[in-house]
N, C-alpha and C positions, 0 to 999 in steps of 0.2 A: 504494500500500500504506500503511495507516495505521500509527501509531506502535506500537500494541499488537501488531499482527500482525508487524511487522518485528522487534520485540524478542523476541517468541515464537519466530520462526524462528531468530534467533541463539542463543537458549537451547537450542532443540532440536538445532541443528547441533552445538553444543559438547558437549551431553550425549551425543549419538550418537558423536561423535568419541572421547570418553573411555570409551565402552563402558558407560555407565550406563543403567539402566532409569529410567522415571519414578518408580517406587516408591523406588529407591535415592536419587535426587536429592531426593525429598520428605523422606526420613528425614534427609538431610544438613542440610536447611534447616528442619526442624521444621514441615512443612506436610503436607497430604494429597496423595495421588497425583492426586486430581481437580483440586487447585489447579494443579499442574504442567501437567496436561493443558489446562486452561483458558488458562494462559499461552501454551502452544505453539500453540494454534489461534486466539489473538488475542481470546478472549472477555474476559479480564481482564489486568491488569498486576501483576507482583509489587510489593509495597510497597518503599519505598526501602531499609529495613533489610535486606530479603531480597536486594536487588540488591547492597548492600555486602557482605553475608555471602557471596553467591555469588562475587563478584569476589575475595574473600579466599581462599575454598576453592580456586578455580581459578587463583589468582595471575595475574589479568589486571585491567586497569583497568576501572573502571565505564564509561568512554567506549566501550570495545570492546563492552560489552553494550548500551549505550543509543543509540549513535550509529553510523549506517552509515558505514563508511570511504569517503572520497571516491574517485572514480575516479582522481584524480591520484596517490593513494598507490599504487594498483596499477600505474599507468604507471611510477612511479619504481621500484617493486620489479622490474618486468619489465626495465627498462633496466639497473639495477644488477646484477641476477642474470645477465643475458646477458653483460654486460661482464666480470664475474668469471669465468664459465664459459669464455668464449672466450679470455680472457687466460691462464688457468691450465691448461686441459685440452684435449688433442687427442683429441676424441671425435666420433663420428658422431652427427648429430642426426636422429632418426627420428620422423616424424609418424605417430601412431597415431590415425586419425580426425581430426576437426577441433579437438579440445580437449585432446589429450595429446601431449606431446613426451617421447621416451625418449632419453637420452644413453648411448651404448653404446661399449664397446671390443671390437671384434669382435662375437661373439654374446653378450657379457656386458653386462647392464644395470648401469650405475653409479648413475644416479638418474633420476627422471622428474618431470615437472611437469604437473599437470592444471589447466585453467582453468575456473573457475566464475564466476557473475555478479559476485560481490563478494569473491572471494579466489582465491589460487592454493594448490594442495596439492602440496607437495614430498614425494616418496617415496624413501627410501633403504633398501636391503637390506644388512645387515651380516653377513659370514660370522663364523666363530667368533673368529678372531684380531682382526678389525676390531671385533667387539663387546667383546672384552676391552679393547681400546684405548679404546673409547667409555666403558666402565665406569670406567676410570681417570680420566676427565674429567667424571664425573657432577656434581661440585660447580660446574662452569662453566655448567650449564644449569638454568633454572627447571623446577619440577615439571610445569608444563603441557606441556612438551616431552618430559620423561622419561616421562610417563604415556602417550605415544603408542606405546610398545613393544607388539608382540604377541609372545607367547612363541616361536612358530615359524611361519614362513611355509610355504605349501604346498610339499610335496616336501622338507621339512627344508632348504630353501635357506638360511635364516638368520633373523635378527631384523629386523623391519620397523619403520621409523619413518616416519610420515606426519604432516607438519606443515602445518596451514593458515596461510597468511601473508597478512596484509592491510596490513602496513606495513614500513618499513625496519628497525625495531627487531627484529622477529621474524626478518626475513631474515638479520640478522647471526648469529643462532643457527644458522640453516640452513647458512650459509656455514661455520661451525665444524664442523658435522656432515659436510659435504662433504669438508673437509680431513682429518677423521679417517677417513672412508671411503676416500679415495684421495688420495695425494700428487699435487701438480701434475705433469703429464707433458708439457706443451707446451714445446718449445724456443723461447726468445725469438728474435725477429728479430736478426740480427747487427748490432752497432753500426758495423762497418766499412762505409763507404760510405753511412752514414745521411744521408738528406736528407728533411726534413719540409716539407710545404707550408705556406702561410700559414694553413691551417685545422687544422694539427696532425696531418695524416695522413702516411703513409709513402710518399713519392714513389718512393723507391728500390725499393719492392716492387710498383710499379704498372706494368702492361704499357705504358702510354702513355709513361712516362718511360724504360722499358727500351729503347725505340726509340733513345733518345739515347745510352745509355751501354753497351749490351750487344750483343755479336756472337754470343751463344749462342742460336742459332736453336732448338735443342731445348727449352731452358728457356722461351723466349718462347712456343713452341707449346704447351707444357704449361700455362703460365699462361693462355693464351687458352682452352684447353679447360675449365679450371676456371671462368673467367668465363662461358663459354657455359652450363656446368652451372647456374649460379645466375641469370644475368641474361639469357640468350638474346640477342635482337637489340638489347637496350637498351644494349649496350656496343659502341662502334665501336673495335675494338682497334688499328686501323691509323692512328689519328690521333695524331701525336706531341704531346708536352706538355713544356714547359720546367720543369715541377715546381711549378706554381702552381695545380694543380687546375682548369685552364681547360677541360679536356676533360670530366672526370667531373662537373663541375657542383656539387661540394660534398662534404659529409660524410654518411656513412650513419649514421642514428640506429637503434640496435639495440633490439630487444625480442624477446620470444618469438615466433618465426615459426610459430604454430600452422597446421597444414595443409601445411607445406613440409618435406620431408626434405632435409638438406644433409650430404654427406660431410665428414669432418674436413679432408681436403685442400682441398676447395672453400671451407670456412670460412677456411682459412689464406690462400689466394691471392685469393679474390674478395670477402672481407668485411673481414678484419682490417686490411689496409693502409688502408682508407677510413673507419675509425672514429677519431674525434678522440682523440688522446692515449691510445691504448690500448696500442700496441706501440712 
């Protein structure tokens, strides 16, 4: 894809996300609608003064308009977002197709994330009380995020905020939105009996180490079932470990597991203990 086309796609994507027509954007920038159309299909490029004006109007950097965000930025967003969600929220992770994850409490959607080629889109639905709380924090958010509101979602469910994220800076604002939407509800692992491996994972929550320290057969059985839910035959639960991660072979690197549904209990027992310095 050439430079003109890629810049045009980014302008079009941002225009549509903000609910603007080509004519409205043209009026904002003092150009014709035909000029905007030519930018978006890659026939021409906006002059640098229009790029600067556009970045000012949309309160985003010129780099976000001119430069495709590297894949490494998306990988960092994926890891940091999942670490945050897992650490703070006890939620079921439901895969809707190959590109969407919905985080639910029972039948209630708390937030979702959709994967595109060059960005993630986070969606949160705020009920009336949550929206009032959000409004009280308006001055903490840039206008490009506040402008993502739609007045009412279908069925009068509430106010919708959808935020495209390409970098960790924008992710920090999404994190604030999540905390306004829902207070953390995950109970931390107890400190009593804490034992960490050399890799920074929680040995005292691992079924292999439980063979050494626990006589609670019902609990070990429950943990084994959660491990089977997530890892199947990849985990040999009956191999004892002294607490040095010799059995598990290392640390789980987390990221959005698109295409995989994982219940909250399974996240607790089959993922969290094996993520470095998470719990």
